[in-house]
C-alpha positions, 0 to 999 in steps of 0.5 A: 304325437308321432314317433319320428325317425330322421333322414340320415345324410352321409356326406364325406365331412361327417363323423362315423361315430358322433351322430350315432352316439347322440341318437343311440344308433349302431355305427356302420362305418360310414360318415354321418354328417347330418340327421334331418328331423323335418318335412323338407321334400329333399329328405323328409323324416319318417313318422310312425302312424296307425297306417304305417310309416310315412313322410312327415311332409305327407302327414302334414299335407293330409291336414295342415290345420290340424298338424300345424295350427291356424296361426302357423298355416296363416303365416307360412301356408301348409308347410312346417316352417322349420327344419331341425338337424343334428350336425357332426363336422369331422372335417371343414364344411364349405364356404357358404352363404344362405339367401334371403327370402327375396333372393331365394324366390327369384333364384328358384324361379330362374332355375325352374325357368331354365329347366334345371331339375330340383335334384340336379347337382348343379342346382343352387336353389332347392326351394324358394325359402330363406335359410337363417339358422341357429346352432346349439353346440353339443360339443366344442364347435369351431367355425368361421362366421362373418367378416372381421374388421377390415383393419384387423384383417389387414394387420394379419396379412401385413407380415406374411411374406408372399405376393398373395398376402401383399396383394390382399393387404394392398386392397384392404389398406387402400379401402378399409371399409366393407367395400374394400372387404368385398373387393378382396373377397371377390378378387380371391374367388372370381375365376378371372382373378383367383390365385393359382393353387401354388400361390395358395400353398405358399400362403399356407406355408407362410402361415406355418412359418409365422406360427412357428415364430410367434403368430399374432393370431395362432388360430387364424394361421392354424385355420389357413393351414388346416383348410389348405391341407383339406382342400389343396389350392382352394382360395377359400383357405385364404378367405379365412383371414378375412373372417371371424373365428368363433368357438362355441362350448357345449350349451352355447348357441350362435345365430347365422342370418341369411347373407352371412358367409360362414363355414363350420370347421369341427364339432357337433351341434343341434341346428334349427333353420327355416325350412330350406335346403338352399346353400350357395357355395364358393369353395372348400367343397366337392359339391356344386360351387356358384361363386357369382350367386354367392357374391350376389347374396353375401353381406360384407359389412364387418360384424361379430358373430351373433351369440344368442343368450337363452331366456329361462322359463318354467325354471328348467327350460332355456329358450334360444330366441332367434330374430326370425319368425320361423323357429325357436329352440328350447332345451329342458333339463328334467328331474324326477320331481314330477311333471314339468311344463314344456314351452310352446303350443304349435307344431313341435319336434322333441328330441331326447338328448339324455336319459328317459322322459315320458311326454304327456299331451293336453289331449291325454296321450303319452309317449316315452322317449329314451336317448336319441328318440324323437317325436312330432307333436301336432298343434292339435295335441296342445300343451306338453309336460315331461316327466323323468330324468332327461334333457330334451331339445324342442323345435317350435314356432314362435 
């Protein structure tokens, strides 16, 4: 087992206190948006070895079979298949989509062939992997995920007294199908047709008036107003009318497949995803926007957000099984009743969310964690037990 220190991402939308509180860090006044516990080359976590600190990606590369196990290396090669993060949104994130595996491979190869450096700001594909993800809420977490039913979106546009709302309503009324949704979504985002900043502002003002008068969807109107205030003139604020609002309470989980448009609005959570940093953005951001690529990857079929119900194992553990092969997430509540078996035998990352725990591996090694501390457990260490009074979250490969 190796103690692991995350790579910290200081994006502007982060919170100055939320992740420091989760990880028992001293805040330094800068926003902390994400803490990466993984081996992605963009920002690999650091492990403490007998020879000193080194990147988790470097540790795994020395002996992939030892650290990942024969099953994982046969399926995923010499790479940790997942990326575990803590995320804290103090302001809305970008309107985004993650690519499928096939699209990621093609997009990465095309940008490589074009000579765009992997670290370049204008790069859309940082790697050749897909990025389905699951988020487990540590606080209330608000988001927009996937498209509403077209007729419901049309209803929400019908009584907004602006030309922009009337145009969108006409598009959906003419074709209340996934193709109609795609037409409306593209019309809002394409450079040739996107509304002017003044029209977006008038749309938000109309939502504010409707909210004051008695809105059929107060949450939708508040979301438009909030996004328009955070990103003035950005039509991404208007696209929120087309999307499903979703709220997770602490302890709930949501799965976001590749191809699903989404944006987290506010909250703190544990994220686990395929080992990728591919984000295709269409707005609500100051980062690189690639509308064409996002539209080529987005699935416009209306569907409700995919909430994942946990399965309980070993009495004290809840496992959130996502419909992918790359990862699974478990949460275990330990008490002082003796050693408790933890699930999994592959390469695992265990993070202590509350209390103190002593982990014991099948090879006889032990390691104590307090709140905010984490450990990488190689497959060669075998089964794990935990003792103490604590809550731990674990990333593993199914």
